[in-house]
GUDRENVEX-517202 format. One line per 2 residues: number of its first residue (from 1); their letters; for each residue x, y, z of N, C-alpha, C. Coordinates in nm, 4 decimals. Layout:
N
NUM> A> X:Y:Z:X:Y:Z:X:Y:Z ~ ...
***
This chain:
124
1> MN> 0.0818:-0.1199:0.0000:0.0000:0.0000:0.0000:0.0860:0.1261:0.0000 ~ 0.2088:0.1197:0.0567:0.2965:0.2362:0.0588:0.3251:0.2883:-0.0811
3> WF> 0.3471:0.1995:-0.1748:0.3785:0.2416:-0.3105:0.2628:0.3185:-0.3731 ~ 0.1390:0.2826:-0.3371:0.0229:0.3529:-0.3909:0.0220:0.4984:-0.3431
5> LV> 0.0565:0.5211:-0.2174:0.0616:0.6573:-0.1642:0.1664:0.7406:-0.2380 ~ 0.2811:0.6813:-0.2641:0.3872:0.7515:-0.3367:0.3429:0.7816:-0.4797
7> VA> 0.2813:0.6854:-0.5455:0.2333:0.7055:-0.6827:0.1267:0.8146:-0.6877 ~ 0.0304:0.8095:-0.5955:-0.0772:0.9099:-0.5947:-0.0206:1.0502:-0.5713
9> GG> 0.0684:1.0632:-0.4742:0.1299:1.1936:-0.4488:0.2142:1.2396:-0.5659 ~ 0.2860:1.1466:-0.6268:0.3700:1.1794:-0.7417:0.2901:1.2267:-0.8619
11> MV> 0.1750:1.1673:-0.8821:0.0894:1.2100:-0.9943:0.0463:1.3556:-0.9771 ~ 0.0089:1.3908:-0.8578:-0.0326:1.5292:-0.8307:0.0875:1.6227:-0.8353
13> GA> 0.1983:1.5816:-0.7746:0.3179:1.6656:-0.7711:0.3736:1.6948:-0.9085 ~ 0.3724:1.5965:-0.9981:0.4241:1.6178:-1.1337:0.3394:1.7200:-1.2090
15> VL> 0.2098:1.7098:-1.1949:0.1208:1.8063:-1.2606:0.1404:1.9452:-1.2000 ~ 0.1499:1.9535:-1.0681:0.1724:2.0826:-1.0027:0.3041:2.1455:-1.0468
17> RY> 0.4074:2.0642:-1.0609:0.5367:2.1161:-1.1051:0.5258:2.1746:-1.2447 ~ 0.4615:2.1031:-1.3334:0.4464:2.1510:-1.4706:0.3650:2.2802:-1.4746
19> LT> 0.2524:2.2824:-1.4052:0.1673:2.4014:-1.4053:0.2368:2.5201:-1.3390 ~ 0.3082:2.4957:-1.2306:0.3832:2.6021:-1.1641:0.4894:2.6591:-1.2565
21> DR> 0.5638:2.5712:-1.3201:0.6688:2.6142:-1.4121:0.6109:2.7005:-1.5238 ~ 0.5059:2.6554:-1.5858:0.4467:2.7309:-1.6971:0.3893:2.8644:-1.6502
23> AV> 0.3208:2.8655:-1.5368:0.2583:2.9887:-1.4880:0.3632:3.0924:-1.4485 ~ 0.4667:3.0492:-1.3787:0.5689:3.1431:-1.3326:0.6557:3.1890:-1.4491
25> QA> 0.6988:3.0977:-1.5324:0.7887:3.1330:-1.6424:0.7198:3.2255:-1.7427 ~ 0.5890:3.2129:-1.7579:0.5153:3.2998:-1.8510:0.5181:3.4454:-1.8060
27> RH> 0.5441:3.4695:-1.6800:0.5453:3.6055:-1.6255:0.6845:3.6682:-1.6229 ~ 0.7852:3.5935:-1.6660:0.9226:3.6434:-1.6623:0.9858:3.6323:-1.7999
29> DT> 1.0355:3.7428:-1.8493:1.1023:3.7445:-1.9788:1.2534:3.7449:-1.9564 ~ 1.3027:3.6322:-1.9081:1.4443:3.6183:-1.8784:1.4858:3.4739:-1.9015
31> AF> 1.6157:3.4545:-1.9158:1.6663:3.3184:-1.9352:1.6663:3.2386:-1.8055 ~ 1.6605:3.3084:-1.6917:1.6646:3.2383:-1.5637:1.5398:3.1515:-1.5479
33> PW> 1.5558:3.0256:-1.5060:1.4423:2.9328:-1.4942:1.3603:2.9541:-1.3660 ~ 1.2866:3.0637:-1.3607:1.2085:3.0984:-1.2419:1.1024:2.9943:-1.2080
35> GT> 1.0455:2.9296:-1.3071:0.9417:2.8297:-1.2813:0.9939:2.7109:-1.2040 ~ 1.1040:2.6540:-1.2471:1.1644:2.5411:-1.1776:1.2131:2.5848:-1.0394
37> FT> 1.2725:2.7029:-1.0324:1.3183:2.7566:-0.9039:1.2020:2.7652:-0.8052 ~ 1.0896:2.8188:-0.8486:0.9722:2.8341:-0.7623:0.9204:2.6986:-0.7155
39> AN> 0.9090:2.6042:-0.8078:0.8610:2.4704:-0.7710:0.9556:2.4043:-0.6708 ~ 1.0853:2.4161:-0.6928:1.1825:2.3525:-0.6038:1.1820:2.4141:-0.4645
41> VT> 1.1796:2.5458:-0.4563:1.1813:2.6116:-0.3256:1.0500:2.5855:-0.2506 ~ 0.9392:2.5878:-0.3218:0.8101:2.5573:-0.2593:0.8101:2.4150:-0.2039
43> GC> 0.8588:2.3211:-0.2830:0.8672:2.1824:-0.2375:0.9571:2.1671:-0.1158 ~ 1.0659:2.2420:-0.1107:1.1561:2.2371:0.0051:1.0865:2.2894:0.1300
45> LV> 1.0111:2.3957:0.1162:0.9370:2.4500:0.2300:0.8343:2.3484:0.2804 ~ 0.7609:2.2889:0.1877:0.6587:2.1901:0.2244:0.7225:2.0690:0.2927
47> IG> 0.8325:2.0202:0.2395:0.8947:1.9019:0.2992:0.9504:1.9333:0.4375 ~ 0.9950:2.0562:0.4595:1.0405:2.0959:0.5927:0.9273:2.0947:0.6936
49> VL> 0.8137:2.1540:0.6561:0.6961:2.1538:0.7451:0.6477:2.0112:0.7672 ~ 0.6390:1.9354:0.6608:0.5896:1.7986:0.6704:0.6792:1.7107:0.7562
51> TG> 0.8081:1.7225:0.7390:0.9011:1.6438:0.8205:0.8842:1.6774:0.9685 ~ 0.8715:1.8059:0.9967:0.8478:1.8467:1.1341:0.7170:1.7936:1.1884
53> AV> 0.6136:1.7948:1.1053:0.4837:1.7418:1.1480:0.4923:1.5931:1.1790 ~ 0.5629:1.5172:1.0972:0.5777:1.3733:1.1205:0.6600:1.3485:1.2473
55> VH> 0.7689:1.4216:1.2626:0.8548:1.4050:1.3806:0.7775:1.4334:1.5093 ~ 0.6911:1.5340:1.5082:0.6158:1.5720:1.6283:0.4840:1.4960:1.6425
57> GA> 0.4584:1.4019:1.5528:0.3380:1.3205:1.5636:0.2111:1.3873:1.5139 ~ 0.2238:1.5019:1.4479:0.1065:1.5717:1.3957:0.0631:1.5166:1.2598
59> AS> 0.1477:1.4383:1.1972:0.1154:1.3736:1.0697:0.1711:1.2314:1.0741 ~ 0.1035:1.1411:1.0082:0.1450:1.0006:1.0082:0.2541:0.9744:0.9045
61> ED> 0.3142:0.8592:0.9154:0.4133:0.8164:0.8160:0.3486:0.8052:0.6780 ~ 0.2219:0.7638:0.6741:0.1515:0.7547:0.5455:0.1375:0.8917:0.4796
63> VG> 0.1081:0.9935:0.5595:0.1010:1.1303:0.5062:0.2385:1.1722:0.4558 ~ 0.3428:1.1324:0.5281:0.4793:1.1598:0.4840:0.5096:1.0965:0.3492
65> LL> 0.4637:0.9744:0.3293:0.4840:0.9080:0.1997:0.4054:0.9767:0.0890 ~ 0.2791:1.0071:0.1169:0.1929:1.0694:0.0163:0.2435:1.2082:-0.0234
67> LG> 0.2647:1.2931:0.0770:0.3000:1.4321:0.0485:0.4504:1.4559:0.0362 ~ 0.5294:1.3834:0.1144:0.6740:1.4041:0.1108:0.7396:1.3325:-0.0054
69> TG> 0.7374:1.2006:-0.0001:0.8023:1.1218:-0.1042:0.7311:1.1379:-0.2382 ~ 0.5982:1.1319:-0.2368:0.5221:1.1398:-0.3614:0.5109:1.2800:-0.4171
71> LC> 0.4329:1.3648:-0.3492:0.4049:1.4984:-0.4017:0.5320:1.5831:-0.4116 ~ 0.6055:1.5968:-0.3022:0.7255:1.6817:-0.3052:0.8359:1.6214:-0.3922
73> GA> 0.8429:1.4882:-0.3946:0.9422:1.4234:-0.4797:0.9200:1.4531:-0.6270 ~ 0.7943:1.4632:-0.6676:0.7641:1.4948:-0.8072:0.7591:1.6453:-0.8323
75> LT> 0.7209:1.7222:-0.7314:0.7153:1.8681:-0.7467:0.8552:1.9258:-0.7633 ~ 0.9472:1.8807:-0.6828:1.0852:1.9275:-0.6936:1.1568:1.8426:-0.7967
77> TY> 1.2517:1.9011:-0.8662:1.3124:1.8263:-0.9745:1.4591:1.8627:-0.9926 ~ 1.5436:1.7725:-0.9514:1.6871:1.7929:-0.9681:1.7273:1.7782:-1.1143
79> ST> 1.6616:1.6908:-1.1865:1.6981:1.6699:-1.3267:1.6683:1.7935:-1.4115 ~ 1.5534:1.8565:-1.3924:1.5213:1.9769:-1.4686:1.6140:2.0906:-1.4283
81> FS> 1.6401:2.1043:-1.2986:1.7349:2.2047:-1.2497:1.8703:2.1847:-1.3188 ~ 1.9184:2.0619:-1.3248:2.0482:2.0326:-1.3868:2.0459:2.0618:-1.5361
83> YE> 1.9400:2.0181:-1.6036:1.9277:2.0418:-1.7474:1.9240:2.1912:-1.7783 ~ 1.8434:2.2669:-1.7032:1.8320:2.4095:-1.7294:1.9639:2.4827:-1.7018
85> TL> 2.0370:2.4379:-1.6004:2.1680:2.4970:-1.5721:2.2646:2.4673:-1.6857 ~ 2.2657:2.3453:-1.7339:2.3505:2.3077:-1.8481:2.3126:2.3884:-1.9714
87> RL> 2.1833:2.4002:-1.9981:2.1352:2.4755:-2.1145:2.1790:2.6214:-2.1066 ~ 2.1680:2.6829:-1.9897:2.2118:2.8210:-1.9713:2.3609:2.8341:-2.0001
89> SE> 2.4389:2.7407:-1.9497:2.5831:2.7443:-1.9715:2.6173:2.7276:-2.1192 ~ 2.5514:2.6354:-2.1856:2.5794:2.6086:-2.3276:2.5376:2.7235:-2.4194
91> TG> 2.4394:2.8009:-2.3781:2.3929:2.9126:-2.4613:2.4619:3.0440:-2.4261 ~ 2.5651:3.0375:-2.3444:2.6419:3.1559:-2.3115:2.5905:3.2353:-2.1931
93> ER> 2.4874:3.1869:-2.1286:2.4301:3.2552:-2.0115:2.4975:3.2025:-1.8844 ~ 2.6283:3.2150:-1.8783:2.7048:3.1574:-1.7676:2.6710:3.2225:-1.6329
95> FF> 2.6441:3.3511:-1.6326:2.6055:3.4172:-1.5078:2.4757:3.3573:-1.4546 ~ 2.3761:3.3414:-1.5430:2.2490:3.2826:-1.4999:2.2673:3.1369:-1.4578
97> AA> 2.3565:3.0655:-1.5242:2.3824:2.9261:-1.4864:2.4401:2.9196:-1.3449 ~ 2.5403:3.0015:-1.3186:2.6012:3.0028:-1.1849:2.5007:3.0529:-1.0806
99> AN> 2.4258:3.1564:-1.1147:2.3254:3.2091:-1.0221:2.2196:3.1037:-0.9923 ~ 2.1797:3.0275:-1.0933:2.0798:2.9230:-1.0729:2.1289:2.8208:-0.9713
101> VV> 2.2533:2.7806:-0.9807:2.3083:2.6828:-0.8873:2.3130:2.7409:-0.7462 ~ 2.3738:2.8566:-0.7315:2.3925:2.9152:-0.5981:2.2591:2.9518:-0.5342
103> VS> 2.1756:3.0238:-0.6077:2.0487:3.0715:-0.5522:1.9546:2.9542:-0.5227 ~ 1.9510:2.8555:-0.6097:1.8627:2.7407:-0.5876:1.9029:2.6608:-0.4642
105> VV> 2.0320:2.6357:-0.4473:2.0777:2.5587:-0.3320:2.0547:2.6365:-0.2027 ~ 2.0913:2.7635:-0.2015:2.0744:2.8445:-0.0811:1.9261:2.8608:-0.0470
107> AG> 1.8454:2.8930:-0.1465:1.7015:2.9128:-0.1211:1.6343:2.7813:-0.0815 ~ 1.6713:2.6713:-0.1451:1.6124:2.5420:-0.1107:1.6454:2.4994:0.0305
109> LG> 1.7716:2.5117:0.0679:1.8101:2.4774:0.2050:1.7462:2.5734:0.3049 ~ 1.7427:2.7012:0.2703:1.6769:2.7980:0.3577:1.5305:2.7652:0.3776
111> AV> 1.4627:2.7278:0.2682:1.3199:2.6961:0.2761:1.2934:2.5729:0.3615 ~ 1.3756:2.4706:0.3500:1.3535:2.3500:0.4301:1.3777:2.3789:0.5782
113> FV> 1.4773:2.4610:0.6079:1.5017:2.4982:0.7479:1.3883:2.5857:0.8026 ~ 1.3384:2.6783:0.7222:1.2247:2.7608:0.7649:1.1026:2.6729:0.7883
115> GA> 1.0779:2.5786:0.6967:0.9656:2.4871:0.7136:0.9760:2.4055:0.8401 ~ 1.0941:2.3543:0.8689:1.1147:2.2762:0.9910:1.0971:2.3634:1.1148
117> AL> 1.1444:2.4870:1.1089:1.1280:2.5787:1.2221:0.9800:2.6126:1.2443 ~ 0.9069:2.6316:1.1362:0.7624:2.6561:1.1479:0.6935:2.5370:1.2129
119> AD> 0.7306:2.4178:1.1708:0.6712:2.2968:1.2293:0.7037:2.2876:1.3777 ~ 0.8268:2.3179:1.4138:0.8647:2.3169:1.5559:0.7851:2.4186:1.6346
121> AV> 0.7644:2.5362:1.5766:0.6887:2.6405:1.6457:0.5441:2.6005:1.6668 ~ 0.4879:2.5274:1.5721:0.3477:2.4886:1.5809:0.3285:2.3637:1.6673
123> WA> 0.4140:2.2628:1.6503:0.3881:2.1331:1.7133:0.4823:2.0947:1.8270 ~ 0.5826:2.1750:1.8553:0.6763:2.1367:1.9630:0.6228:2.1737:2.0990
***
């Protein structure tokens, strides 16, 4: 049954990632991949809150599988981040490529820590 929770969450997360990417990127006329960045940072924030909720007993392991492994696993995407960084570098947008790496890692880690801190504040 665990695999079903991961599949169900992944189906929703993949669609959310695609829709988020298209909606955000349509509003920015730049080479920087704002859509993927937004999806990744949002997923990091959610996984931080969710992990805290599971640790404090406010959410079950099944919810962790559904929303963490499934939804957030499909919403966030290391492969697209890597591809877009490579594409930026190959097209001469080296500043945006480097910025994508640095800003994405810092913002993603920051978001997961903020999410965990929020969970601690609510459920600790």
